[in-house]
Wavefront OBJ file of the C-alpha trace (Angstrom):
o trace
v 2.832 -15.478 3.816
v 1.096 -17.591 1.228
v -2.647 -18.003 0.973
v -3.754 -20.766 3.321
v -7.013 -22.686 3.285
v -8.562 -20.263 0.792
v -8.074 -17.317 3.165
v -5.943 -14.270 2.515
v -2.968 -13.662 4.758
v -3.004 -10.598 7.018
v -0.784 -8.681 4.560
v -3.258 -9.056 1.722
v -6.156 -8.228 4.039
v -4.436 -5.076 5.351
v -3.462 -3.965 1.863
v -7.054 -4.431 0.705
v -8.291 -2.507 3.762
v -5.919 0.309 2.838
v -7.297 0.408 -0.709
v -10.863 0.304 0.556
v -10.242 3.188 2.956
v -8.034 5.250 0.622
v -10.307 5.276 -2.430
v -13.121 7.433 -0.963
v -10.558 9.770 0.657
v -9.036 10.470 -2.752
v -12.508 11.051 -4.205
v -12.865 13.915 -1.715
v -9.567 15.612 -2.604
v -9.866 19.125 -4.027
v -10.499 18.902 -7.760
v -7.028 20.080 -8.784
v -5.326 17.397 -6.667
v -7.853 14.606 -7.230
v -6.641 14.054 -10.779
v -2.946 14.560 -10.050
v -1.899 13.501 -6.580
v -5.039 11.436 -6.003
v -4.514 9.376 -9.146
v -0.840 8.866 -8.248
v -1.746 7.720 -4.724
v -4.238 5.183 -6.013
v -1.915 3.980 -8.778
v 0.840 3.422 -6.219
v -1.438 1.672 -3.726
v -2.941 -0.602 -6.377
v 0.564 -1.233 -7.720
v 1.645 -2.480 -4.298
v -1.280 -4.895 -4.180
v -0.468 -6.166 -7.671
v 3.154 -6.724 -6.704
v 2.055 -8.687 -3.642
v -0.103 -10.914 -5.828
v 2.823 -11.340 -8.211
v 5.128 -12.238 -5.313
v 2.653 -14.837 -4.081
v 2.698 -16.444 -7.539
v 6.480 -16.172 -8.003
v 8.797 -19.079 -7.184
v 10.474 -18.575 -3.825
v 13.979 -18.022 -5.229
v 12.803 -14.975 -7.246
v 10.261 -13.666 -4.730
v 12.579 -11.275 -2.875
v 13.076 -9.095 -5.963
v 9.324 -8.606 -6.307
v 8.942 -7.922 -2.595
v 11.711 -5.298 -2.833
v 9.723 -3.577 -5.599
v 6.625 -3.606 -3.390
v 8.671 -2.148 -0.528
v 9.963 0.653 -2.779
v 6.401 1.397 -3.904
v 5.327 1.502 -0.267
v 8.008 4.104 0.443
v 6.647 6.181 -2.443
v 3.137 5.813 -1.048
v 4.316 7.176 2.306
v 5.760 10.263 0.618
v 2.637 10.805 -1.497
v 0.426 10.474 1.591
v 2.563 13.012 3.458
v 2.294 15.368 0.474
v -1.495 14.993 0.507
v -1.443 16.119 4.119
v 0.914 19.028 3.462
v -1.305 20.199 0.580
v -4.319 19.976 2.900
v -6.113 17.383 0.802
v -6.760 15.460 4.021
v -7.064 16.421 7.665
v -4.709 15.358 10.449
v -6.946 12.531 11.660
v -7.130 11.084 8.135
v -3.372 11.439 7.752
v -2.728 9.581 10.992
v -5.147 6.776 10.154
v -3.739 6.369 6.645
v -0.170 6.457 7.946
v -1.060 3.733 10.453
v -2.552 1.550 7.709
v 0.505 2.092 5.501
v 2.760 1.320 8.466
v 0.944 -1.930 9.173
v 1.283 -2.998 5.537
v 4.978 -2.142 5.798
v 5.474 -4.237 8.933
v 3.733 -7.234 7.407
v 5.674 -6.839 4.156
v 8.917 -6.648 6.106
v 8.029 -9.846 7.956
v 7.372 -11.616 4.652
v 10.683 -10.400 3.243
v 12.537 -11.684 6.320
v 10.838 -15.066 6.076
v 11.867 -15.479 2.435
v 15.435 -14.213 2.819
l 1 2 3 4 5 6 7 8 9 10 11 12 13 14 15 16 17 18 19 20 21 22 23 24 25 26 27 28 29 30 31 32 33 34 35 36 37 38 39 40 41 42 43 44 45 46 47 48 49 50 51 52 53 54 55 56 57 58 59 60 61 62 63 64 65 66 67 68 69 70 71 72 73 74 75 76 77 78 79 80 81 82 83 84 85 86 87 88 89 90 91 92 93 94 95 96 97 98 99 100 101 102 103 104 105 106 107 108 109 110 111 112 113 114 115 116 117
């Protein structure tokens, strides 16, 4: 899952797509949640991307630890996204789409972890 020929791997592309889609959704959260839950969602999502970049730059023998951190952050993101739905910050269609994007990132991350372990 390393960058090849100057192109991002599908995991990095999907994670970026998630960030690109998530950012305007958070901007439309109700004011009270935009600065609490919304900020936490974005911090977690950007944190996952940063960990993926770190893992790509980490020697292979230490990479699994970083990927485990990214996986834990992804689990937190799932819970935060579910909370956003339960608090009615997003509608059901948005929840489903976001959950699908998060799930795809999770599948690709899991594949990378298996290939390094």
